C-alpha positions in Angstrom: -28.5 -28.4 9.8 -30.7 -31.6 9.7 -33.1 -32.8 12.4 -31.7 -35.2 15.0 -33.0 -38.7 14.5 -34.3 -40.2 17.7 -33.2 -43.7 18.7 -35.5 -46.7 18.4 -37.6 -47.4 21.4 -39.6 -50.3 22.9 -42.2 -49.5 25.5 -42.5 -52.0 28.3 -45.9 -53.5 29.2 -45.9 -51.4 32.4 -46.2 -48.2 30.3 -49.1 -49.5 28.2 -50.9 -50.7 31.4 -50.5 -47.2 32.9 -51.9 -45.7 29.7 -54.9 -47.9 30.0 -55.5 -47.7 33.7 -54.4 -44.2 34.8 -56.0 -41.3 33.0 -53.7 -38.7 34.5 -50.6 -40.6 33.3 -52.2 -41.2 29.9 -52.9 -37.5 29.5 -49.4 -36.4 30.6 -47.8 -39.0 28.4 -49.8 -38.5 25.3 -47.6 -35.9 23.6 -44.5 -37.8 24.3 -45.9 -41.0 22.9 -47.1 -39.3 19.7 -43.6 -37.8 19.3 -41.9 -41.2 19.8 -44.3 -43.6 18.1 -42.6 -43.2 14.6 -39.5 -44.8 15.9 -41.1 -47.2 18.4 -41.3 -50.9 18.0 -43.7 -53.3 19.8 -42.2 -56.4 21.3 -44.2 -59.6 20.9 -43.6 -60.3 24.6 -45.5 -57.1 25.4 -48.3 -58.2 23.2 -48.5 -61.5 25.0 -48.6 -59.7 28.4 -51.3 -57.3 27.3 -53.4 -60.2 26.0 -52.8 -62.3 29.0 -54.1 -59.5 31.2 -57.2 -58.8 29.0 -60.0 -60.3 31.0 -62.9 -59.1 28.8 -63.8 -58.4 25.2 -63.4 -54.7 26.0 -59.9 -55.2 27.4 -58.9 -57.3 24.3 -60.1 -54.5 22.1 -58.0 -51.9 24.1 -55.0 -54.2 23.9 -55.5 -54.6 20.1 -55.7 -50.9 19.7 -52.2 -50.6 21.1 -50.5 -53.4 19.1 -52.3 -53.6 15.8 -50.9 -50.3 14.5 -47.4 -51.8 15.0 -48.5 -55.0 13.2 -49.8 -52.9 10.2 -46.5 -51.1 9.8 -44.4 -54.3 10.5 -42.7 -52.9 13.6 -43.2 -55.9 15.8 -39.9 -57.3 17.3 -39.7 -60.9 18.3 -37.1 -62.6 20.6 -34.7 -64.6 18.4 -33.1 -67.8 19.5 -29.9 -65.8 20.4 -32.1 -63.5 22.6 -33.7 -66.5 24.4 -30.2 -68.0 25.1 -28.9 -64.7 26.4 -32.0 -64.3 28.6 -31.3 -67.7 30.1 -27.7 -66.6 30.8 -28.8 -63.3 32.3 -31.4 -65.0 34.6 -28.9 -67.6 35.7 -26.4 -64.9 36.6 -29.1 -63.0 38.5 -30.1 -66.2 40.3 -26.5 -66.8 41.5 -25.7 -63.2 42.3 -28.9 -62.2 44.1 -30.2 -65.1 46.2 -32.8 -62.7 47.7 -34.3 -62.1 44.3 -34.6 -65.7 43.3 -38.4 -65.8 43.5 -38.6 -62.7 41.1 -36.1 -64.3 38.8 -38.1 -67.5 38.7 -41.5 -65.6 38.2 -41.4 -62.2 36.7 -38.1 -61.5 35.2 -38.3 -63.9 32.3 -40.5 -61.6 30.2 -38.7 -58.5 31.3 -35.4 -60.0 30.2 -36.9 -61.0 26.9 -38.2 -57.5 26.3 -34.9 -55.8 27.3 -32.7 -58.1 25.3 -35.0 -58.0 22.2 -34.9 -54.2 22.3 -31.1 -54.4 22.8 -30.8 -56.7 19.7 -32.3 -54.0 17.4 -30.4 -51.1 19.1 -33.5 -49.8 20.9 -33.9 -48.4 24.4 -36.6 -49.6 26.8 -39.1 -47.2 28.3 -40.6 -48.6 31.5 -42.3 -47.9 34.8 -40.7 -51.1 36.2 -37.5 -49.6 37.4 -36.4 -52.4 39.8 -36.5 -55.3 37.4 -35.1 -53.6 34.4 -32.2 -52.1 36.4 -31.3 -55.7 37.6 -31.2 -56.9 34.0 -29.2 -53.9 32.9 -26.7 -54.7 35.6 -25.9 -57.9 33.6 -26.4 -56.6 30.0 -26.2 -52.9 29.2 -29.0 -51.4 27.3 -30.6 -47.9 27.1 -33.2 -47.6 29.8 -35.6 -44.8 30.6 -37.9 -44.8 33.7 -41.1 -42.8 33.3 
């Protein structure tokens, strides 16, 4: 009987931020991350978010320590033109269905939609701490989602 192959995963920026900022979370998550990293991909949108939040040379080094291993093994996934178009459709649908969420759609959901739909395009699930936004997106386009 062969070992079960785990599905591909993309960790959202919220998980990496928690690893960097919350020692307790990092400690409890370490074994799980080590187990999953062989079938994990890094989304270029996550790299952009990590670098945008890096306010010092130390923070840039910490961010690089997270994404450079994925660059070395060529497991960076990038939103394609099709993903960008689909993200636009998803955001427009959310805008029309949820008037109360329009400010979030206009501000924060763009990157989350790109991360979710890029993961979906390679058959990967998303692992996040940002339950609210990713559930909104999943309500329009199904994808595997795990909240940690």
